[in-house]
C-alpha positions as CSV (number, residue, x, y, z in Angstrom):
1,M,118.1,110.8,131.9
2,Q,115.5,113.3,130.6
3,P,117.3,116.3,129.0
4,L,117.1,119.8,130.6
5,A,116.2,122.9,128.6
6,R,119.3,124.8,127.8
7,R,118.1,127.9,129.6
8,M,118.3,126.1,133.0
9,A,122.1,126.4,132.9
10,E,121.7,130.1,133.1
11,I,119.1,130.2,135.9
12,E,120.8,130.2,139.2
13,P,119.3,129.5,142.7
14,F,119.3,132.1,145.4
15,H,122.5,131.4,147.2
16,V,121.1,132.9,150.3
17,M,118.6,130.1,150.6
18,A,121.4,127.7,151.4
19,L,122.5,130.0,154.2
20,L,119.0,130.3,155.4
21,A,118.7,126.5,155.4
22,R,121.9,126.2,157.4
23,A,120.7,128.9,159.8
24,R,117.5,126.9,160.4
25,E,119.6,123.8,161.1
26,L,121.7,125.7,163.7
27,E,118.6,127.0,165.3
28,A,117.2,123.4,165.5
29,Q,120.4,122.5,167.4
30,G,119.7,125.3,169.9
31,R,121.9,128.0,168.4
32,S,120.8,131.7,168.5
33,I,120.8,133.2,165.0
34,I,120.3,136.8,164.2
35,H,118.5,136.9,160.8
36,M,119.6,139.8,158.7
37,E,119.3,138.0,155.4
38,I,115.5,137.7,155.0
39,G,114.0,139.9,152.3
40,G,110.5,140.1,153.9
41,P,109.0,142.2,156.6
42,D,109.0,140.7,160.1
43,F,105.7,142.2,161.1
44,P,102.6,140.1,160.9
45,T,99.9,141.0,158.3
46,P,97.8,143.9,159.8
47,E,94.7,142.6,161.6
48,P,92.1,144.4,159.4
49,I,93.5,142.5,156.4
50,C,93.4,139.2,158.3
51,R,89.8,139.8,159.4
52,A,88.7,140.5,155.8
53,G,90.4,137.3,154.7
54,T,88.8,135.3,157.5
55,R,85.3,136.6,156.6
56,V,85.5,135.5,153.0
57,I,86.8,132.1,154.0
58,E,83.9,131.7,156.5
59,K,81.4,132.6,153.8
60,G,82.9,130.1,151.5
61,E,83.1,132.5,148.6
62,L,86.2,131.1,147.2
63,F,85.5,130.7,143.6
64,Y,87.8,131.8,140.8
65,T,87.8,135.5,140.0
66,P,88.3,136.9,136.5
67,A,91.9,136.4,135.3
68,L,92.7,140.1,135.5
69,G,91.5,140.2,139.1
70,L,88.5,141.0,141.4
71,P,86.9,144.1,139.9
72,Q,86.4,145.8,143.3
73,L,90.1,145.2,144.1
74,R,91.2,146.7,140.8
75,K,89.0,149.7,141.5
76,A,90.5,150.0,145.0
77,I,94.0,149.9,143.7
78,A,93.1,152.7,141.2
79,G,91.7,154.7,144.2
80,Y,95.0,154.2,146.0
81,Y,96.9,155.8,143.1
82,R,94.5,158.7,143.2
83,S,94.8,159.3,147.0
84,R,98.5,158.6,147.4
85,Y,100.0,160.0,144.2
86,G,97.2,162.2,142.7
87,V,97.3,159.9,139.6
88,E,94.0,159.1,137.8
89,L,94.2,155.5,136.6
90,S,91.6,153.4,134.9
91,P,91.0,150.2,136.9
92,A,91.0,148.4,133.5
93,R,94.8,148.9,133.3
94,I,95.4,147.0,136.5
95,V,96.1,143.3,136.5
96,V,96.0,141.5,139.9
97,T,98.7,138.8,140.0
98,T,100.1,136.0,142.0
99,G,102.7,138.1,143.8
100,A,104.9,140.7,142.2
101,S,106.7,137.8,140.6
102,G,103.6,137.0,138.7
103,A,103.4,140.6,137.5
104,L,107.0,140.6,136.3
105,L,106.5,137.3,134.6
106,L,103.5,138.7,132.7
107,A,105.4,141.8,131.7
108,C,108.3,139.8,130.4
109,A,106.1,137.3,128.6
110,V,104.2,140.0,126.7
111,L,107.3,142.1,125.8
112,V,110.3,139.8,125.4
113,G,110.9,137.4,122.5
114,P,113.8,135.1,121.7
115,G,117.0,137.2,121.5
116,D,115.4,140.4,122.7
117,E,117.5,142.4,125.2
118,V,116.4,143.9,128.5
119,L,118.7,146.3,130.3
120,L,119.0,145.8,134.1
121,A,121.1,147.4,136.8
122,D,123.9,145.3,138.3
123,P,123.7,144.9,141.3
124,G,120.0,144.0,141.1
125,Y,117.3,141.5,142.1
126,P,118.4,138.2,140.6
127,A,114.9,136.9,139.5
128,N,114.6,139.8,137.1
129,R,117.3,138.5,134.8
130,H,116.0,135.0,135.1
131,F,112.5,136.0,134.0
132,V,114.1,137.6,130.9
133,R,116.1,134.4,130.2
134,L,113.0,132.2,130.8
135,M,111.4,134.0,127.8
136,E,114.5,133.3,125.7
137,G,115.5,136.9,126.0
138,V,118.9,138.3,126.9
139,P,119.3,140.1,130.2
140,R,121.8,142.9,129.6
141,A,123.4,143.6,133.0
142,V,124.7,147.2,133.2
143,P,127.2,147.8,136.0
144,V,126.2,150.7,138.2
145,A,128.1,152.5,140.9
146,A,127.5,154.4,144.1
147,A,127.9,157.6,142.1
148,D,124.8,156.6,140.2
149,G,123.0,155.7,143.4
150,Y,123.4,152.1,142.2
151,Q,120.7,152.8,139.6
152,L,120.3,153.0,135.8
153,A,120.3,156.5,134.4
154,P,119.6,157.9,130.9
155,Q,123.3,157.8,130.0
156,H,123.4,154.1,130.7
157,L,120.5,153.5,128.2
158,E,122.2,155.7,125.6
159,R,125.4,153.7,126.0
160,H,123.9,150.2,126.1
161,W,120.6,150.3,124.2
162,G,121.0,148.2,121.0
163,P,119.0,147.1,118.0
164,R,117.6,144.1,119.9
165,S,116.7,146.1,123.1
166,V,113.0,146.1,123.9
167,A,113.0,147.3,127.5
168,A,114.9,148.5,130.5
169,L,113.9,147.2,134.0
170,V,114.5,149.4,137.0
171,A,113.5,149.2,140.7
172,S,112.9,152.2,142.9
173,P,113.5,151.7,145.8
174,S,115.9,148.9,144.8
175,N,116.7,145.5,146.2
176,P,119.6,145.2,147.3
177,T,120.5,148.8,147.6
178,G,117.4,150.6,148.9
179,T,118.1,153.6,146.7
180,L,115.5,155.6,144.8
181,I,115.5,156.9,141.2
182,S,114.6,160.6,140.9
183,T,111.3,161.4,139.1
184,E,113.3,163.3,136.5
185,R,115.5,160.3,135.7
186,L,112.5,158.0,135.5
187,S,110.8,160.3,133.1
188,A,113.9,160.7,130.9
189,M,114.4,156.9,130.8
190,A,110.8,156.3,129.9
191,D,111.0,158.9,127.1
192,F,114.3,157.4,125.8
193,A,112.9,153.8,125.7
194,G,109.6,155.0,124.1
195,E,111.4,157.0,121.3
196,R,113.2,153.8,120.3
197,G,110.1,151.6,120.2
198,G,110.8,150.0,123.6
199,T,109.4,150.5,127.1
200,L,110.4,151.0,130.7
201,I,109.4,148.4,133.3
202,V,109.4,149.9,136.8
203,D,109.4,147.7,140.0
204,E,107.7,149.8,142.7
205,I,107.2,147.0,145.2
206,Y,108.9,148.9,148.0
207,H,106.9,152.0,147.5
208,G,105.5,153.1,150.8
209,L,108.7,152.1,152.6
210,V,110.5,155.3,151.8
211,Y,112.2,157.4,154.5
212,E,113.1,160.7,152.9
213,G,113.1,162.3,149.5
214,E,110.4,163.1,147.0
215,Y,109.1,160.3,145.0
216,T,106.0,159.3,143.0
217,T,104.9,156.5,140.7
218,A,106.3,156.3,137.2
219,L,102.7,156.4,136.1
220,A,102.6,160.1,137.0
221,H,104.9,160.8,134.0
222,S,104.0,158.2,131.4
223,G,101.1,156.0,130.4
224,D,103.3,153.7,128.4
225,V,105.4,152.2,131.2
226,F,104.8,148.9,132.9
227,V,104.6,149.3,136.7
228,V,104.9,146.3,139.1
229,N,103.7,146.5,142.7
230,S,103.0,144.1,145.5
231,F,101.0,143.6,148.7
232,S,104.0,141.8,150.3
233,K,106.4,144.6,151.4
234,Y,104.6,147.8,152.4
235,F,101.3,146.0,153.1
236,Q,103.1,143.1,154.7
237,M,101.1,140.3,153.1
238,T,104.1,138.1,152.1
239,G,102.5,134.7,152.4
240,W,99.2,135.8,150.7
241,R,101.1,135.9,147.3
242,L,99.4,138.9,145.8
243,G,100.7,141.7,143.6
244,W,99.6,143.8,140.6
245,L,100.8,145.1,137.2
246,V,99.7,148.4,135.6
247,A,100.1,148.2,131.8
248,P,99.2,150.3,128.8
249,E,95.7,149.6,127.7
250,R,96.7,148.1,124.3
251,Y,98.4,145.2,126.1
252,L,95.4,144.2,128.3
253,G,93.9,141.6,125.9
254,E,97.2,139.8,125.6
255,L,97.8,140.0,129.4
256,D,94.3,138.6,130.1
257,K,95.2,135.7,127.7
258,L,98.5,135.1,129.4
259,A,97.0,135.2,133.0
260,Q,94.3,132.7,132.0
261,N,97.0,130.2,130.8
262,L,99.7,130.8,133.3
263,Y,97.8,130.8,136.7
264,L,94.1,131.4,135.8
265,A,93.6,133.9,138.6
266,A,95.3,135.2,141.8
267,P,94.2,133.6,145.1
268,T,90.6,134.5,145.8
269,P,90.9,134.8,149.7
270,S,94.0,137.0,149.2
271,Q,92.2,139.4,146.8
272,H,89.2,139.8,149.2
273,A,91.6,140.3,152.1
274,A,93.6,143.0,150.2
275,L,90.5,145.2,150.0
276,A,91.1,146.1,153.6
277,A,94.7,147.1,152.8
278,F,93.6,150.6,151.8
279,E,91.4,151.3,154.8
280,P,92.5,154.1,157.2
281,E,92.9,151.7,160.1
282,T,95.3,149.6,158.1
283,L,97.2,152.5,156.7
284,A,97.7,153.9,160.2
285,I,99.3,150.6,161.3
286,L,101.5,150.6,158.2
287,E,102.7,154.1,158.8
288,A,103.8,153.3,162.4
289,R,105.7,150.3,161.0
290,R,107.3,152.4,158.3
291,L,108.7,154.7,161.1
292,E,110.0,151.6,162.9
293,F,111.9,150.5,159.7
294,K,113.3,154.0,159.5
295,A,114.5,153.8,163.1
296,R,116.2,150.5,162.4
297,R,117.9,151.9,159.3
298,D,119.1,155.0,161.2
299,Y,120.7,152.7,163.8
300,L,122.2,150.1,161.5
301,V,123.8,152.3,158.8
302,P,126.2,154.1,161.2
303,A,126.8,151.0,163.3
304,L,127.9,149.0,160.2
305,R,130.1,151.9,159.1
306,G,131.7,151.8,162.5
307,L,132.6,148.2,162.0
308,G,134.4,148.9,158.7
309,F,131.7,148.3,156.1
310,D,131.6,150.8,153.3
311,I,128.1,152.3,152.7
312,P,128.7,155.2,150.3
313,V,124.9,155.7,149.7
314,T,122.5,155.8,152.5
315,P,119.4,153.8,151.5
316,Q,116.3,155.9,151.1
317,G,113.8,153.1,151.2
318,A,113.0,149.3,151.3
319,F,114.7,147.6,154.3
320,Y,118.2,146.8,152.9
321,I,121.7,148.0,153.2
322,Y,124.2,147.2,150.5
323,A,127.6,147.3,152.1
324,G,131.1,147.0,150.8
325,C,133.1,144.5,152.9
326,G,136.4,144.8,151.1
327,R,138.2,146.0,154.3
328,L,137.0,142.8,156.1
329,T,137.3,140.1,153.5
330,R,138.1,139.4,149.8
331,D,135.3,136.7,149.6
332,S,131.9,137.8,150.7
333,L,130.4,134.3,150.3
334,A,133.0,132.8,152.6
335,F,132.6,135.7,154.9
336,A,128.8,135.2,155.1
337,R,129.3,131.5,155.8
338,D,131.9,132.0,158.5
339,L,129.8,134.8,160.1
340,L,126.9,132.4,160.3
341,E,128.8,129.5,161.7
342,R,131.0,131.3,164.1
343,A,128.9,134.3,165.2
344,G,125.3,133.2,164.5
345,V,124.6,136.2,162.2
346,A,123.0,135.5,158.8
347,I,123.5,138.0,155.9
348,T,123.3,137.8,152.1
349,P,126.5,137.6,150.0
350,G,126.8,139.8,147.0
351,I,126.9,136.8,144.6
352,D,123.1,136.8,144.6
353,F,122.9,140.3,143.0
354,G,125.0,140.0,139.9
355,A,128.6,140.2,138.6
356,N,129.5,143.7,139.7
357,A,132.2,143.0,142.3
358,P,129.9,140.6,144.3
359,E,132.9,139.3,146.3
360,R,133.3,142.7,147.9
361,H,129.7,143.3,148.9
362,V,127.0,141.9,151.3
363,R,123.4,142.8,151.9
364,F,121.9,143.4,155.4
365,A,118.2,143.3,155.9
366,Y,116.9,145.3,158.8
367,T,113.8,143.0,159.1
368,N,114.4,142.4,162.8
369,S,113.9,144.4,166.0
370,I,116.5,147.1,167.0
371,A,117.4,145.0,170.0
372,R,118.2,142.0,167.8
373,L,120.1,144.3,165.3
374,K,122.2,145.6,168.2
375,E,123.0,142.0,169.2
376,G,123.9,141.2,165.6
377,V,126.3,144.2,165.4
378,A,127.9,143.2,168.7
379,R,128.5,139.7,167.3
380,I,129.9,141.0,164.1
381,A,132.3,143.2,166.1
382,Q,133.5,140.2,168.1
383,F,133.8,138.1,164.9
384,A,135.9,140.8,163.2
385,K,138.3,141.0,166.2
386,K,139.0,137.3,166.1
387,S,139.3,137.1,162.3
């Protein structure tokens, strides 16, 4: 048998994928399943984006783009930062990538060496720690609590930053909690990391899907941070696999080299289609959908609390609710499995998001219509009565 690299023992699958596969099996058998586990918007890609993609396919202009991305798209992204945040950004600092995952991979590859540490919040998105491990780095999970908004703060960096630390990776809004990091806290963490020769990597892929509170990009406060964004969530282009990375200029030559070797260039039709993402017609569609997501959140949070789930922090963005289930079960994975089999409701167990009391937490995604969410709540209520 061919040997596996040692790192593979520390890279785990998404446990929710097994639940999703089982949900699809049950649907194939004729069962009705309420999906509250999927981490992607349920709306189709806005029509102006689809039209732009269709036009370039019909023209046959599907050749490779430069590794750093289509120049006009990099310029359009810079224009978006100007119009949305009032931030002047050189298009040269923008790297168009194959999804936000491609952006995170590039950031980790250029920053993390063997044995280098990256601080991350626990709970947090699982792929982040796996990208660090893939580069032979050490993901340093920092337990965060509801009192912290489930986010890293300057005091966490002061306590956990060590001689091998090179970066802290934060997400605002966060997956799985939907919470924001204040601009003051972001700025303080960027300053802290920079003073110690490190940097802050900021995942902003849920920007745009924010329902209250002041927020801006980390780039408004520092030119030395790495910012990751995506066309998948707010712009609802999940299957187009397109994202971007904004990096300090001194890293661009190395990032260009990495992109050439790792994936050559992001998909050409997707890049041309994304040019339409910033048009007024598209943005109007996205704003209406943002309000729909907010309405879903505003229904689901109190409904879940009424069923006995603990939600100490109301999510301010994204489309997730991170809920304590300790009053209903001592094993969130078994709870999620039973809920699927017996009630036809699919949710994500806490085990996917780290080691910070995962057995007492689950994640709900409100990526479904309010009518379906209401049906899901009714099924959970019946399930809880019988358990």
